[in-house]
PDB file of N, CA, C and O in Angstrom, chain B, residues numbered from 101:
ATOM      1  N   MET B 101     -46.542-129.084-146.807  1.00  0.00           N
ATOM      2  CA  MET B 101     -47.643-128.846-145.922  1.00  0.00           C
ATOM      3  C   MET B 101     -48.039-130.151-144.973  1.00  0.00           C
ATOM      4  O   MET B 101     -48.261-130.194-143.763  1.00  0.00           O
ATOM      5  N   GLU B 102     -48.042-131.173-145.955  1.00  0.00           N
ATOM      6  CA  GLU B 102     -48.426-132.559-145.390  1.00  0.00           C
ATOM      7  C   GLU B 102     -47.455-132.955-144.114  1.00  0.00           C
ATOM      8  O   GLU B 102     -47.854-133.450-143.060  1.00  0.00           O
ATOM      9  N   MET B 103     -46.389-132.696-144.374  1.00  0.00           N
ATOM     10  CA  MET B 103     -45.332-132.957-143.245  1.00  0.00           C
ATOM     11  C   MET B 103     -45.233-132.160-142.112  1.00  0.00           C
ATOM     12  O   MET B 103     -44.460-132.424-141.192  1.00  0.00           O
ATOM     13  N   LEU B 104     -46.003-131.163-142.131  1.00  0.00           N
ATOM     14  CA  LEU B 104     -46.202-129.981-141.256  1.00  0.00           C
ATOM     15  C   LEU B 104     -45.024-129.329-141.069  1.00  0.00           C
ATOM     16  O   LEU B 104     -44.713-129.093-139.901  1.00  0.00           O
ATOM     17  N   ASP B 105     -44.153-128.914-142.110  1.00  0.00           N
ATOM     18  CA  ASP B 105     -43.147-128.054-141.991  1.00  0.00           C
ATOM     19  C   ASP B 105     -43.855-126.810-142.565  1.00  0.00           C
ATOM     20  O   ASP B 105     -43.736-126.518-143.755  1.00  0.00           O
ATOM     21  N   ILE B 106     -44.581-126.091-141.717  1.00  0.00           N
ATOM     22  CA  ILE B 106     -45.379-124.937-142.482  1.00  0.00           C
ATOM     23  C   ILE B 106     -44.482-123.691-142.798  1.00  0.00           C
ATOM     24  O   ILE B 106     -44.830-122.896-143.672  1.00  0.00           O
ATOM     25  N   ASP B 107     -43.245-123.512-142.032  1.00  0.00           N
ATOM     26  CA  ASP B 107     -42.447-122.349-142.200  1.00  0.00           C
ATOM     27  C   ASP B 107     -41.756-122.646-143.724  1.00  0.00           C
ATOM     28  O   ASP B 107     -41.578-121.761-144.561  1.00  0.00           O
ATOM     29  N   LYS B 108     -41.463-123.836-143.876  1.00  0.00           N
ATOM     30  CA  LYS B 108     -40.881-123.969-145.176  1.00  0.00           C
ATOM     31  C   LYS B 108     -41.841-124.181-146.257  1.00  0.00           C
ATOM     32  O   LYS B 108     -41.572-123.603-147.310  1.00  0.00           O
ATOM     33  N   ALA B 109     -42.995-124.950-146.216  1.00  0.00           N
ATOM     34  CA  ALA B 109     -44.078-124.837-147.112  1.00  0.00           C
ATOM     35  C   ALA B 109     -44.498-123.186-147.479  1.00  0.00           C
ATOM     36  O   ALA B 109     -44.860-122.822-148.599  1.00  0.00           O
ATOM     37  N   GLU B 110     -44.389-122.453-146.503  1.00  0.00           N
ATOM     38  CA  GLU B 110     -44.944-120.971-146.790  1.00  0.00           C
ATOM     39  C   GLU B 110     -43.762-120.246-147.517  1.00  0.00           C
ATOM     40  O   GLU B 110     -44.004-119.341-148.316  1.00  0.00           O
ATOM     41  N   SER B 111     -42.553-120.624-147.254  1.00  0.00           N
ATOM     42  CA  SER B 111     -41.352-119.813-148.032  1.00  0.00           C
ATOM     43  C   SER B 111     -41.441-120.324-149.510  1.00  0.00           C
ATOM     44  O   SER B 111     -41.305-119.467-150.383  1.00  0.00           O
ATOM     45  N   ILE B 112     -41.644-121.557-149.875  1.00  0.00           N
ATOM     46  CA  ILE B 112     -41.681-121.900-150.951  1.00  0.00           C
ATOM     47  C   ILE B 112     -42.735-121.390-151.755  1.00  0.00           C
ATOM     48  O   ILE B 112     -42.544-121.037-152.919  1.00  0.00           O
ATOM     49  N   LEU B 113     -43.901-121.333-151.157  1.00  0.00           N
ATOM     50  CA  LEU B 113     -45.388-120.877-151.734  1.00  0.00           C
ATOM     51  C   LEU B 113     -45.150-119.422-152.082  1.00  0.00           C
ATOM     52  O   LEU B 113     -45.603-118.863-153.081  1.00  0.00           O
ATOM     53  N   LEU B 114     -44.394-118.871-151.152  1.00  0.00           N
ATOM     54  CA  LEU B 114     -44.314-117.279-151.456  1.00  0.00           C
ATOM     55  C   LEU B 114     -43.098-116.875-152.588  1.00  0.00           C
ATOM     56  O   LEU B 114     -43.031-115.862-153.284  1.00  0.00           O
ATOM     57  N   GLU B 115     -42.267-117.906-152.526  1.00  0.00           N
ATOM     58  CA  GLU B 115     -41.438-117.629-153.705  1.00  0.00           C
ATOM     59  C   GLU B 115     -42.153-117.957-154.959  1.00  0.00           C
ATOM     60  O   GLU B 115     -42.187-117.108-155.849  1.00  0.00           O
ATOM     61  N   MET B 116     -42.723-119.096-155.115  1.00  0.00           N
ATOM     62  CA  MET B 116     -43.356-119.453-156.429  1.00  0.00           C
ATOM     63  C   MET B 116     -44.476-118.222-156.673  1.00  0.00           C
ATOM     64  O   MET B 116     -44.751-117.970-157.846  1.00  0.00           O
ATOM     65  N   LEU B 117     -44.973-117.634-155.867  1.00  0.00           N
ATOM     66  CA  LEU B 117     -46.054-116.364-155.894  1.00  0.00           C
ATOM     67  C   LEU B 117     -45.182-115.286-156.661  1.00  0.00           C
ATOM     68  O   LEU B 117     -45.601-114.680-157.647  1.00  0.00           O
ATOM     69  N   GLU B 118     -43.862-115.101-156.076  1.00  0.00           N
ATOM     70  CA  GLU B 118     -43.180-113.887-156.632  1.00  0.00           C
ATOM     71  C   GLU B 118     -43.005-114.242-158.170  1.00  0.00           C
ATOM     72  O   GLU B 118     -43.066-113.326-158.990  1.00  0.00           O
ATOM     73  N   GLU B 119     -42.808-115.442-158.549  1.00  0.00           N
ATOM     74  CA  GLU B 119     -42.726-115.834-159.824  1.00  0.00           C
ATOM     75  C   GLU B 119     -43.871-115.508-160.729  1.00  0.00           C
ATOM     76  O   GLU B 119     -43.672-115.010-161.838  1.00  0.00           O
ATOM     77  N   ASP B 120     -45.113-115.791-160.257  1.00  0.00           N
ATOM     78  CA  ASP B 120     -46.266-115.538-160.884  1.00  0.00           C
ATOM     79  C   ASP B 120     -47.437-115.701-159.812  1.00  0.00           C
ATOM     80  O   ASP B 120     -47.945-116.651-159.217  1.00  0.00           O
ATOM     81  N   ALA B 121     -47.671-113.939-159.861  1.00  0.00           N
ATOM     82  CA  ALA B 121     -48.677-113.652-158.899  1.00  0.00           C
ATOM     83  C   ALA B 121     -50.095-113.940-158.952  1.00  0.00           C
ATOM     84  O   ALA B 121     -50.882-113.699-158.036  1.00  0.00           O
ATOM     85  N   ASN B 122     -50.371-114.442-160.015  1.00  0.00           N
ATOM     86  CA  ASN B 122     -51.551-115.279-160.543  1.00  0.00           C
ATOM     87  C   ASN B 122     -51.887-116.584-160.648  1.00  0.00           C
ATOM     88  O   ASN B 122     -52.919-116.984-161.186  1.00  0.00           O
ATOM     89  N   CYS B 123     -50.852-117.427-160.032  1.00  0.00           N
ATOM     90  CA  CYS B 123     -50.840-118.742-159.876  1.00  0.00           C
ATOM     91  C   CYS B 123     -52.027-119.387-159.057  1.00  0.00           C
ATOM     92  O   CYS B 123     -51.921-119.481-157.835  1.00  0.00           O
ATOM     93  N   ILE B 124     -52.952-119.753-159.595  1.00  0.00           N
ATOM     94  CA  ILE B 124     -54.143-120.212-158.548  1.00  0.00           C
ATOM     95  C   ILE B 124     -53.997-121.298-157.792  1.00  0.00           C
ATOM     96  O   ILE B 124     -54.670-121.417-156.768  1.00  0.00           O
ATOM     97  N   PRO B 125     -53.041-122.312-158.203  1.00  0.00           N
ATOM     98  CA  PRO B 125     -52.597-123.434-157.298  1.00  0.00           C
ATOM     99  C   PRO B 125     -51.872-122.916-155.983  1.00  0.00           C
ATOM    100  O   PRO B 125     -52.067-123.401-154.868  1.00  0.00           O
ATOM    101  N   VAL B 126     -51.049-121.913-156.250  1.00  0.00           N
ATOM    102  CA  VAL B 126     -50.200-121.482-155.245  1.00  0.00           C
ATOM    103  C   VAL B 126     -51.247-120.496-154.244  1.00  0.00           C
ATOM    104  O   VAL B 126     -51.390-120.767-153.051  1.00  0.00           O
ATOM    105  N   LEU B 127     -51.743-119.667-154.708  1.00  0.00           N
ATOM    106  CA  LEU B 127     -52.851-119.019-154.051  1.00  0.00           C
ATOM    107  C   LEU B 127     -53.831-119.715-153.206  1.00  0.00           C
ATOM    108  O   LEU B 127     -54.142-119.201-152.132  1.00  0.00           O
ATOM    109  N   ASN B 128     -54.352-120.835-153.577  1.00  0.00           N
ATOM    110  CA  ASN B 128     -55.422-121.786-153.112  1.00  0.00           C
ATOM    111  C   ASN B 128     -54.346-122.494-151.987  1.00  0.00           C
ATOM    112  O   ASN B 128     -54.700-122.559-150.809  1.00  0.00           O
ATOM    113  N   ASN B 129     -53.165-122.961-152.363  1.00  0.00           N
ATOM    114  CA  ASN B 129     -52.438-123.550-151.102  1.00  0.00           C
ATOM    115  C   ASN B 129     -52.061-122.500-150.166  1.00  0.00           C
ATOM    116  O   ASN B 129     -51.959-122.867-148.995  1.00  0.00           O
ATOM    117  N   LEU B 130     -51.846-121.352-150.406  1.00  0.00           N
ATOM    118  CA  LEU B 130     -51.350-120.517-149.211  1.00  0.00           C
ATOM    119  C   LEU B 130     -52.546-119.942-148.657  1.00  0.00           C
ATOM    120  O   LEU B 130     -52.259-119.309-147.640  1.00  0.00           O
ATOM    121  N   ALA B 131     -53.803-119.911-148.930  1.00  0.00           N
ATOM    122  CA  ALA B 131     -55.088-119.567-148.568  1.00  0.00           C
ATOM    123  C   ALA B 131     -55.412-120.783-147.581  1.00  0.00           C
ATOM    124  O   ALA B 131     -55.756-120.530-146.427  1.00  0.00           O
ATOM    125  N   HIS B 132     -55.297-122.165-148.053  1.00  0.00           N
ATOM    126  CA  HIS B 132     -55.449-123.295-147.112  1.00  0.00           C
ATOM    127  C   HIS B 132     -54.339-123.336-146.043  1.00  0.00           C
ATOM    128  O   HIS B 132     -54.650-123.643-144.893  1.00  0.00           O
ATOM    129  N   MET B 133     -53.124-123.057-146.342  1.00  0.00           N
ATOM    130  CA  MET B 133     -52.142-123.090-145.101  1.00  0.00           C
ATOM    131  C   MET B 133     -52.737-121.987-144.149  1.00  0.00           C
ATOM    132  O   MET B 133     -52.911-122.338-142.982  1.00  0.00           O
ATOM    133  N   ASN B 134     -53.007-120.949-144.430  1.00  0.00           N
ATOM    134  CA  ASN B 134     -53.243-119.936-143.524  1.00  0.00           C
ATOM    135  C   ASN B 134     -54.598-119.879-142.824  1.00  0.00           C
ATOM    136  O   ASN B 134     -54.814-119.162-141.848  1.00  0.00           O
ATOM    137  N   GLY B 135     -55.487-120.678-143.388  1.00  0.00           N
ATOM    138  CA  GLY B 135     -56.702-120.989-142.832  1.00  0.00           C
ATOM    139  C   GLY B 135     -56.565-122.262-141.661  1.00  0.00           C
ATOM    140  O   GLY B 135     -56.742-122.137-140.449  1.00  0.00           O
ATOM    141  N   ARG B 136     -56.229-123.408-142.337  1.00  0.00           N
ATOM    142  CA  ARG B 136     -56.153-124.393-141.410  1.00  0.00           C
ATOM    143  C   ARG B 136     -54.959-124.608-140.663  1.00  0.00           C
ATOM    144  O   ARG B 136     -55.032-125.194-139.583  1.00  0.00           O
ATOM    145  N   TYR B 137     -53.873-124.206-141.105  1.00  0.00           N
ATOM    146  CA  TYR B 137     -52.737-124.524-140.068  1.00  0.00           C
ATOM    147  C   TYR B 137     -52.296-123.404-139.362  1.00  0.00           C
ATOM    148  O   TYR B 137     -51.843-123.675-138.250  1.00  0.00           O
ATOM    149  N   LEU B 138     -52.293-122.207-139.684  1.00  0.00           N
ATOM    150  CA  LEU B 138     -52.102-120.850-139.016  1.00  0.00           C
ATOM    151  C   LEU B 138     -53.175-120.274-138.475  1.00  0.00           C
ATOM    152  O   LEU B 138     -52.947-119.536-137.517  1.00  0.00           O
ATOM    153  N   SER B 139     -54.301-120.406-138.826  1.00  0.00           N
ATOM    154  CA  SER B 139     -55.427-119.986-138.270  1.00  0.00           C
ATOM    155  C   SER B 139     -55.418-118.473-138.477  1.00  0.00           C
ATOM    156  O   SER B 139     -55.919-117.728-137.635  1.00  0.00           O
ATOM    157  N   ASP B 140     -54.789-117.968-139.715  1.00  0.00           N
ATOM    158  CA  ASP B 140     -54.952-116.659-140.000  1.00  0.00           C
ATOM    159  C   ASP B 140     -56.058-116.402-141.107  1.00  0.00           C
ATOM    160  O   ASP B 140     -55.842-116.442-142.318  1.00  0.00           O
ATOM    161  N   PHE B 141     -57.303-116.127-140.492  1.00  0.00           N
ATOM    162  CA  PHE B 141     -58.288-116.394-141.378  1.00  0.00           C
ATOM    163  C   PHE B 141     -58.642-115.417-142.326  1.00  0.00           C
ATOM    164  O   PHE B 141     -59.285-115.596-143.360  1.00  0.00           O
ATOM    165  N   GLU B 142     -58.093-114.199-141.819  1.00  0.00           N
ATOM    166  CA  GLU B 142     -58.126-113.042-142.487  1.00  0.00           C
ATOM    167  C   GLU B 142     -57.072-113.172-143.951  1.00  0.00           C
ATOM    168  O   GLU B 142     -57.432-112.892-145.094  1.00  0.00           O
ATOM    169  N   LYS B 143     -55.934-113.590-143.605  1.00  0.00           N
ATOM    170  CA  LYS B 143     -55.023-113.801-144.678  1.00  0.00           C
ATOM    171  C   LYS B 143     -55.574-115.029-145.549  1.00  0.00           C
ATOM    172  O   LYS B 143     -55.150-115.162-146.697  1.00  0.00           O
ATOM    173  N   ALA B 144     -56.522-115.939-145.020  1.00  0.00           N
ATOM    174  CA  ALA B 144     -57.053-117.067-146.025  1.00  0.00           C
ATOM    175  C   ALA B 144     -57.908-116.172-146.988  1.00  0.00           C
ATOM    176  O   ALA B 144     -57.767-116.032-148.203  1.00  0.00           O
ATOM    177  N   VAL B 145     -58.777-115.633-146.196  1.00  0.00           N
ATOM    178  CA  VAL B 145     -59.929-114.771-146.966  1.00  0.00           C
ATOM    179  C   VAL B 145     -59.226-114.130-148.094  1.00  0.00           C
ATOM    180  O   VAL B 145     -59.680-114.232-149.234  1.00  0.00           O
ATOM    181  N   GLU B 146     -58.159-113.485-147.845  1.00  0.00           N
ATOM    182  CA  GLU B 146     -57.557-112.482-148.720  1.00  0.00           C
ATOM    183  C   GLU B 146     -57.082-113.440-149.826  1.00  0.00           C
ATOM    184  O   GLU B 146     -57.317-113.104-150.987  1.00  0.00           O
ATOM    185  N   TYR B 147     -56.473-114.537-149.602  1.00  0.00           N
ATOM    186  CA  TYR B 147     -55.908-115.247-150.813  1.00  0.00           C
ATOM    187  C   TYR B 147     -56.987-115.837-151.530  1.00  0.00           C
ATOM    188  O   TYR B 147     -56.950-115.757-152.758  1.00  0.00           O
ATOM    189  N   TYR B 148     -58.043-116.477-150.920  1.00  0.00           N
ATOM    190  CA  TYR B 148     -59.162-116.925-151.711  1.00  0.00           C
ATOM    191  C   TYR B 148     -59.749-115.782-152.638  1.00  0.00           C
ATOM    192  O   TYR B 148     -60.071-116.038-153.798  1.00  0.00           O
ATOM    193  N   GLU B 149     -59.892-114.389-152.042  1.00  0.00           N
ATOM    194  CA  GLU B 149     -60.422-113.504-152.958  1.00  0.00           C
ATOM    195  C   GLU B 149     -59.744-113.251-154.374  1.00  0.00           C
ATOM    196  O   GLU B 149     -60.274-113.121-155.478  1.00  0.00           O
ATOM    197  N   ARG B 150     -58.368-113.220-153.988  1.00  0.00           N
ATOM    198  CA  ARG B 150     -57.548-113.251-155.058  1.00  0.00           C
ATOM    199  C   ARG B 150     -57.742-114.291-156.111  1.00  0.00           C
ATOM    200  O   ARG B 150     -57.549-113.902-157.263  1.00  0.00           O
ATOM    201  N   VAL B 151     -58.055-115.431-155.956  1.00  0.00           N
ATOM    202  CA  VAL B 151     -58.361-116.460-156.646  1.00  0.00           C
ATOM    203  C   VAL B 151     -59.549-116.164-157.481  1.00  0.00           C
ATOM    204  O   VAL B 151     -59.578-116.327-158.701  1.00  0.00           O
ATOM    205  N   LEU B 152     -60.658-115.660-156.663  1.00  0.00           N
ATOM    206  CA  LEU B 152     -61.744-115.399-157.199  1.00  0.00           C
ATOM    207  C   LEU B 152     -61.807-114.497-157.981  1.00  0.00           C
ATOM    208  O   LEU B 152     -62.668-114.605-158.855  1.00  0.00           O
ATOM    209  N   GLU B 153     -60.953-113.297-157.976  1.00  0.00           N
ATOM    210  CA  GLU B 153     -60.466-112.266-158.832  1.00  0.00           C
ATOM    211  C   GLU B 153     -60.197-112.807-160.456  1.00  0.00           C
ATOM    212  O   GLU B 153     -60.758-112.402-161.474  1.00  0.00           O
ATOM    213  N   ILE B 154     -59.310-113.696-160.342  1.00  0.00           N
ATOM    214  CA  ILE B 154     -58.953-114.423-161.479  1.00  0.00           C
ATOM    215  C   ILE B 154     -59.755-115.306-162.189  1.00  0.00           C
ATOM    216  O   ILE B 154     -59.948-115.446-163.397  1.00  0.00           O
ATOM    217  N   GLU B 155     -60.246-115.953-161.070  1.00  0.00           N
ATOM    218  CA  GLU B 155     -61.264-117.122-161.680  1.00  0.00           C
ATOM    219  C   GLU B 155     -62.452-117.142-160.987  1.00  0.00           C
ATOM    220  O   GLU B 155     -62.627-117.996-160.118  1.00  0.00           O
ATOM    221  N   PRO B 156     -63.335-116.284-161.260  1.00  0.00           N
ATOM    222  CA  PRO B 156     -64.749-116.149-160.489  1.00  0.00           C
ATOM    223  C   PRO B 156     -65.653-117.270-160.251  1.00  0.00           C
ATOM    224  O   PRO B 156     -66.450-117.308-159.314  1.00  0.00           O
ATOM    225  N   ASP B 157     -65.506-118.162-161.114  1.00  0.00           N
ATOM    226  CA  ASP B 157     -66.368-119.768-161.108  1.00  0.00           C
ATOM    227  C   ASP B 157     -65.604-120.452-160.335  1.00  0.00           C
ATOM    228  O   ASP B 157     -66.054-121.595-160.252  1.00  0.00           O
ATOM    229  N   ASN B 158     -64.630-120.309-159.703  1.00  0.00           N
ATOM    230  CA  ASN B 158     -64.063-121.146-158.854  1.00  0.00           C
ATOM    231  C   ASN B 158     -64.983-121.451-157.594  1.00  0.00           C
ATOM    232  O   ASN B 158     -64.979-120.602-156.703  1.00  0.00           O
ATOM    233  N   ALA B 159     -65.805-122.633-157.431  1.00  0.00           N
ATOM    234  CA  ALA B 159     -66.511-122.864-156.454  1.00  0.00           C
ATOM    235  C   ALA B 159     -65.937-123.284-155.423  1.00  0.00           C
ATOM    236  O   ALA B 159     -66.423-122.984-154.332  1.00  0.00           O
ATOM    237  N   TRP B 160     -64.755-124.086-155.494  1.00  0.00           N
ATOM    238  CA  TRP B 160     -64.050-124.302-154.197  1.00  0.00           C
ATOM    239  C   TRP B 160     -63.510-123.139-153.469  1.00  0.00           C
ATOM    240  O   TRP B 160     -63.739-123.062-152.262  1.00  0.00           O
ATOM    241  N   ALA B 161     -62.793-122.189-154.080  1.00  0.00           N
ATOM    242  CA  ALA B 161     -62.430-121.397-153.489  1.00  0.00           C
ATOM    243  C   ALA B 161     -63.587-120.208-152.780  1.00  0.00           C
ATOM    244  O   ALA B 161     -63.427-119.518-151.773  1.00  0.00           O
ATOM    245  N   ARG B 162     -64.538-120.260-153.532  1.00  0.00           N
ATOM    246  CA  ARG B 162     -65.614-119.391-152.912  1.00  0.00           C
ATOM    247  C   ARG B 162     -66.410-120.105-151.621  1.00  0.00           C
ATOM    248  O   ARG B 162     -67.048-119.467-150.784  1.00  0.00           O
ATOM    249  N   ASP B 163     -66.243-121.556-151.630  1.00  0.00           N
ATOM    250  CA  ASP B 163     -66.820-122.047-150.470  1.00  0.00           C
ATOM    251  C   ASP B 163     -66.072-121.740-149.280  1.00  0.00           C
ATOM    252  O   ASP B 163     -66.468-121.279-148.209  1.00  0.00           O
ATOM    253  N   GLU B 164     -64.658-122.156-149.742  1.00  0.00           N
ATOM    254  CA  GLU B 164     -63.536-122.054-148.573  1.00  0.00           C
ATOM    255  C   GLU B 164     -63.523-120.416-147.790  1.00  0.00           C
ATOM    256  O   GLU B 164     -63.476-120.268-146.569  1.00  0.00           O
ATOM    257  N   ARG B 165     -63.567-119.486-148.613  1.00  0.00           N
ATOM    258  CA  ARG B 165     -63.526-118.188-148.333  1.00  0.00           C
ATOM    259  C   ARG B 165     -64.797-117.804-147.456  1.00  0.00           C
ATOM    260  O   ARG B 165     -64.714-116.976-146.550  1.00  0.00           O
ATOM    261  N   ARG B 166     -65.915-118.425-147.766  1.00  0.00           N
ATOM    262  CA  ARG B 166     -67.226-118.376-146.770  1.00  0.00           C
ATOM    263  C   ARG B 166     -66.812-119.002-145.575  1.00  0.00           C
ATOM    264  O   ARG B 166     -67.029-118.439-144.502  1.00  0.00           O
ATOM    265  N   ARG B 167     -66.182-120.210-145.630  1.00  0.00           N
ATOM    266  CA  ARG B 167     -65.899-120.806-144.455  1.00  0.00           C
ATOM    267  C   ARG B 167     -65.116-120.025-143.603  1.00  0.00           C
ATOM    268  O   ARG B 167     -65.514-119.797-142.461  1.00  0.00           O
ATOM    269  N   TYR B 168     -64.032-119.577-144.019  1.00  0.00           N
ATOM    270  CA  TYR B 168     -63.168-118.792-142.992  1.00  0.00           C
ATOM    271  C   TYR B 168     -63.545-117.341-142.933  1.00  0.00           C
ATOM    272  O   TYR B 168     -62.971-116.681-142.066  1.00  0.00           O
ATOM    273  N   ALA B 169     -64.358-116.769-143.659  1.00  0.00           N
ATOM    274  CA  ALA B 169     -64.847-115.581-143.581  1.00  0.00           C
ATOM    275  C   ALA B 169     -66.032-115.464-142.038  1.00  0.00           C
ATOM    276  O   ALA B 169     -66.292-114.504-141.313  1.00  0.00           O
ATOM    277  N   ARG B 170     -66.387-116.521-142.024  1.00  0.00           N
ATOM    278  CA  ARG B 170     -67.372-116.820-140.785  1.00  0.00           C
ATOM    279  C   ARG B 170     -66.525-116.378-139.335  1.00  0.00           C
ATOM    280  O   ARG B 170     -67.034-115.869-138.337  1.00  0.00           O
ATOM    281  N   TYR B 171     -65.236-116.695-139.521  1.00  0.00           N
ATOM    282  CA  TYR B 171     -64.340-116.510-138.260  1.00  0.00           C
ATOM    283  C   TYR B 171     -63.991-115.029-138.064  1.00  0.00           C
ATOM    284  O   TYR B 171     -63.572-114.481-137.044  1.00  0.00           O
ATOM    285  N   LEU B 172     -64.246-114.530-139.213  1.00  0.00           N
ATOM    286  CA  LEU B 172     -63.694-112.887-138.883  1.00  0.00           C
ATOM    287  C   LEU B 172     -64.916-111.956-138.212  1.00  0.00           C
ATOM    288  O   LEU B 172     -66.129-112.144-138.301  1.00  0.00           O
ATOM    289  N   THR B 173     -64.397-111.187-137.707  1.00  0.00           N
ATOM    290  CA  THR B 173     -65.365-110.105-136.783  1.00  0.00           C
ATOM    291  C   THR B 173     -65.067-108.857-137.262  1.00  0.00           C
ATOM    292  O   THR B 173     -63.910-108.462-137.117  1.00  0.00           O
ATOM    293  N   TYR B 174     -65.937-108.097-137.846  1.00  0.00           N
ATOM    294  CA  TYR B 174     -65.633-106.677-138.322  1.00  0.00           C
ATOM    295  C   TYR B 174     -66.031-105.658-137.448  1.00  0.00           C
ATOM    296  O   TYR B 174     -67.218-105.723-137.127  1.00  0.00           O
ATOM    297  N   ASP B 175     -65.404-104.765-136.983  1.00  0.00           N
ATOM    298  CA  ASP B 175     -66.034-103.636-136.073  1.00  0.00           C
ATOM    299  C   ASP B 175     -66.859-102.638-136.892  1.00  0.00           C
ATOM    300  O   ASP B 175     -67.418-101.695-136.334  1.00  0.00           O
TER     301      ASP B 175
END
């Protein structure tokens, strides 16, 4: 991600997620990438929600989820 090869980073992270669907660092990185680099705020919120299901006291994920949820509009 830091080298802005987002497609490759996403591919690697998704492969890692297939190996362990509850890997918090992978979920956090996917959420961050979707929110910051891809502007897919809905997907970012979904990944942060998964983190919080596994680790409800994760303040960073909670704050970031709130940050990106502000950009979503619900009909």
